[in-house]
Backbone as numpy.savetxt, mean C-alpha at the origin, in Angstrom:
# Nx Ny Nz CAx CAy CAz Cx Cy Cz
-1.48 -5.04 1.22 -0.80 -3.99 0.50 0.36 -3.51 1.36
1.50 -3.32 0.73 2.67 -2.78 1.40 3.24 -1.66 0.54
3.33 -0.48 1.09 3.90 0.69 0.41 4.94 1.26 1.35
6.24 1.00 1.08 7.28 1.41 2.02 7.27 2.90 2.37
6.87 3.76 1.45 6.90 5.20 1.72 5.65 5.71 2.43
4.64 4.86 2.63 3.38 5.31 3.24 3.43 5.20 4.76
2.93 6.23 5.42 2.81 6.22 6.87 1.52 5.57 7.33
0.49 5.66 6.47 -0.84 5.16 6.80 -1.49 4.64 5.52
-2.58 3.91 5.68 -3.40 3.49 4.54 -4.84 3.76 4.92
-5.62 4.31 3.98 -7.04 4.52 4.21 -7.83 3.55 3.35
-8.96 3.10 3.85 -9.80 2.17 3.10 -11.27 2.54 3.24
-12.02 2.23 2.20 -13.46 2.46 2.20 -14.13 1.26 1.53
-15.33 0.95 1.93 -16.14 -0.07 1.26 -17.57 0.46 1.22
-18.11 0.55 0.01 -19.44 1.10 -0.19 -20.35 0.01 -0.75
-21.42 -0.31 -0.06 -22.35 -1.33 -0.57 -22.98 -0.89 -1.89
-23.13 -1.84 -2.79 -23.79 -1.58 -4.07 -25.10 -2.35 -4.13
-25.68 -2.41 -5.29 -26.93 -3.14 -5.44 -26.72 -4.65 -5.23
-27.68 -5.29 -4.61 -27.57 -6.74 -4.39 -26.41 -7.07 -3.46
-25.63 -8.05 -3.85 -24.47 -8.47 -3.05 -23.18 -7.76 -3.45
-23.25 -6.79 -4.34 -22.04 -6.13 -4.83 -21.59 -5.02 -3.87
-20.34 -4.62 -4.01 -19.77 -3.52 -3.23 -18.55 -3.00 -3.97
-18.16 -1.81 -3.62 -16.96 -1.18 -4.19 -15.98 -0.93 -3.05
-14.76 -1.40 -3.21 -13.73 -1.19 -2.19 -12.65 -0.26 -2.74
-12.08 0.53 -1.85 -11.07 1.52 -2.21 -9.98 1.47 -1.15
-8.75 1.50 -1.59 -7.63 1.55 -0.66 -6.59 2.52 -1.22
-5.99 3.32 -0.35 -5.00 4.29 -0.81 -3.91 4.47 0.25
-2.64 4.38 -0.17 -1.55 4.67 0.75 -1.45 6.18 0.97
-1.08 6.58 2.19 -0.98 8.00 2.53 0.41 8.33 3.05
0.93 9.44 2.61 2.16 9.99 3.16 2.07 11.51 3.06
2.75 12.21 3.92 2.67 13.66 3.96 3.99 14.26 3.49
3.91 15.22 2.58 5.11 15.91 2.10 4.68 17.22 1.45
5.61 18.12 1.29 5.34 19.39 0.63 5.66 19.33 -0.86
4.85 19.99 -1.65 5.10 20.07 -3.09 6.14 21.15 -3.37
6.99 20.88 -4.34 7.97 21.86 -4.81 7.87 21.94 -6.33
8.18 23.08 -6.93 8.12 23.18 -8.40 9.00 22.11 -9.05
8.46 21.44 -10.05 9.20 20.44 -10.79 9.36 19.11 -10.07
8.72 18.97 -8.93 8.87 17.77 -8.12 8.28 16.54 -8.80
8.96 15.42 -8.68 8.45 14.13 -9.13 8.41 13.23 -7.91
7.27 12.59 -7.68 7.13 11.67 -6.56 6.80 10.29 -7.11
7.66 9.34 -6.85 7.44 7.96 -7.28 7.46 7.06 -6.07
6.73 5.95 -6.14 6.72 5.03 -5.02 6.45 3.61 -5.51
6.78 2.65 -4.69 6.50 1.25 -4.96 5.31 0.83 -4.13
4.45 0.01 -4.72 3.30 -0.57 -4.00 3.26 -2.06 -4.31
3.12 -2.84 -3.28 3.05 -4.29 -3.41 1.68 -4.75 -2.96
0.95 -5.42 -3.85 -0.37 -5.95 -3.53 -0.27 -7.47 -3.63
-0.66 -8.14 -2.57 -0.46 -9.60 -2.49 -1.76 -10.33 -2.24
-1.82 -11.55 -2.75 -2.88 -12.48 -2.42 -2.23 -13.80 -2.02
-2.93 -14.59 -1.26 -2.40 -15.88 -0.85 -2.76 -16.16 0.59
-2.08 -17.14 1.16 -2.33 -17.49 2.56 -1.72 -16.42 3.47
-2.24 -16.33 4.67 -1.71 -15.38 5.64 -0.22 -15.64 5.87
0.15 -16.90 6.00 1.56 -17.25 6.24 2.43 -16.82 5.07
1.96 -17.07 3.85 2.73 -16.69 2.66 2.89 -15.18 2.53
1.81 -14.46 2.81 1.87 -12.99 2.73 2.81 -12.45 3.79
2.74 -12.98 5.00 3.65 -12.52 6.07 5.11 -12.77 5.69
5.40 -13.93 5.12 6.77 -14.23 4.71 7.24 -13.28 3.62
6.36 -13.01 2.66 6.70 -12.08 1.59 6.93 -10.67 2.13
6.04 -10.21 3.01 6.18 -8.87 3.59 7.46 -8.75 4.41
7.80 -9.78 5.14 9.02 -9.76 5.94 10.23 -9.56 5.04
10.28 -10.30 3.94 11.39 -10.15 2.99 11.42 -8.78 2.34
10.24 -8.26 1.99 10.17 -6.93 1.36 10.62 -5.84 2.33
10.18 -5.94 3.58 10.58 -4.92 4.57 12.09 -4.91 4.75
12.67 -6.11 4.84 14.11 -6.20 4.99 14.82 -5.61 3.78
14.35 -5.95 2.59 14.95 -5.46 1.35 14.82 -3.94 1.21
13.61 -3.39 1.47 13.39 -1.96 1.30 14.05 -1.14 2.40
14.20 -1.69 3.60 14.87 -0.94 4.66 16.36 -0.79 4.39
16.94 -1.72 3.66 18.36 -1.63 3.29 18.59 -0.58 2.20
17.55 -0.32 1.38 17.67 0.70 0.34 17.64 2.10 0.91
16.99 2.24 2.06 16.90 3.56 2.69 15.77 4.28 2.17
């Protein structure tokens, strides 16, 4: 997962019955609320080989850093 606006990511995994489990992931960023505020963000979730994901993330970081 890559979320350009997130400073951190939190994750949890809770065992369920048998071999099942529930996983949770959430991007975190800190900011103050203001009246009428709208907060939007991009989140990229990837699957594939480690090499493919690294290549994709490298391109995304370069692209999003140019946007500011």
